[in-house]
C-alpha distance (Angstrom), angle and dihedral (degrees) to the residues before:
residue distance angle dihedral
X1 . . .
X2 3.80 . .
X3 3.80 111.5 .
X4 3.80 116.8 -122.8
X5 3.81 118.3 -96.2
X6 3.77 116.4 -89.6
X7 3.80 95.7 35.3
X8 3.80 127.3 123.5
X9 3.82 88.1 -103.6
X10 3.83 88.7 70.7
X11 3.79 90.4 60.5
X12 3.80 92.0 47.4
X13 3.82 90.4 56.9
X14 3.81 94.6 54.8
X15 3.81 115.6 116.0
X16 3.77 103.2 -109.5
X17 3.79 108.0 161.5
X18 3.81 114.1 128.6
X19 3.80 115.1 -103.9
X20 3.79 93.5 -127.9
X21 3.80 130.9 -170.0
X22 3.78 133.4 -80.0
X23 3.82 112.0 -97.4
X24 3.82 90.4 -143.5
X25 3.81 106.4 44.2
X26 3.81 100.6 13.0
X27 3.81 95.0 -130.0
X28 3.80 118.2 142.1
X29 3.82 93.9 -133.5
X30 3.81 95.6 110.0
X31 3.81 120.1 153.5
X32 3.81 115.6 -151.1
X33 3.80 116.6 -145.2
X34 3.79 109.5 -156.4
X35 3.79 110.9 -153.9
X36 3.81 118.5 -146.0
X37 3.76 132.0 18.6
X38 3.80 121.6 -56.3
X39 3.80 116.9 -111.0
X40 3.79 88.2 -137.2
X41 3.83 118.5 46.3
X42 3.81 89.9 -149.7
X43 3.82 88.8 62.9
X44 3.80 89.3 76.8
X45 3.80 95.4 52.8
X46 3.81 93.8 39.2
X47 3.81 95.5 49.9
X48 3.81 122.2 105.3
X49 3.82 115.7 -94.1
X50 3.83 90.4 -107.8
X51 3.83 92.3 61.5
X52 3.80 116.6 89.0
X53 3.80 120.3 -169.4
X54 3.81 104.1 -147.1
X55 3.81 99.7 178.6
X56 3.79 115.1 -151.9
X57 3.81 96.0 -27.4
X58 3.80 95.3 101.9
X59 3.82 110.7 -166.0
X60 3.83 92.7 -161.7
X61 3.80 94.7 -102.7
X62 3.80 136.9 57.9
X63 3.81 102.0 -154.6
X64 3.81 131.3 57.3
X65 3.79 130.1 179.9
X66 3.79 110.0 -132.1
X67 3.83 90.3 -157.0
X68 3.83 106.5 47.0
X69 3.82 101.5 14.3
X70 3.82 97.3 -121.2
X71 3.81 114.2 156.3
X72 3.82 125.2 -161.2
X73 3.79 145.1 155.7
X74 3.78 109.8 -104.4
X75 3.79 96.2 -153.1
X76 3.81 97.1 48.3
X77 3.82 105.2 104.3
X78 3.80 90.7 -169.8
X79 3.81 94.4 55.1
X80 3.78 111.2 117.1
X81 3.79 93.5 -165.1
X82 3.79 93.3 -106.2
X83 3.80 114.7 159.3
X84 3.77 113.2 -98.1
């Protein structure tokens, strides 16, 4: 069941991950690619401009640096930040 608008559940669905910094150039211009469809359609319109909902078309990474072009997987602890 989808909770009615204006409830605390709306706030819980907001995208709230920190933007972070690029592991290569250190700039904070990181774009987050969210894989899959949002459970709440308002999540797309209420997300920060640097969050892109890419649905099921997985590009093989979930972070991109807007400055240097590096791409990486944020949850891969073995990633060394090498360009892909």
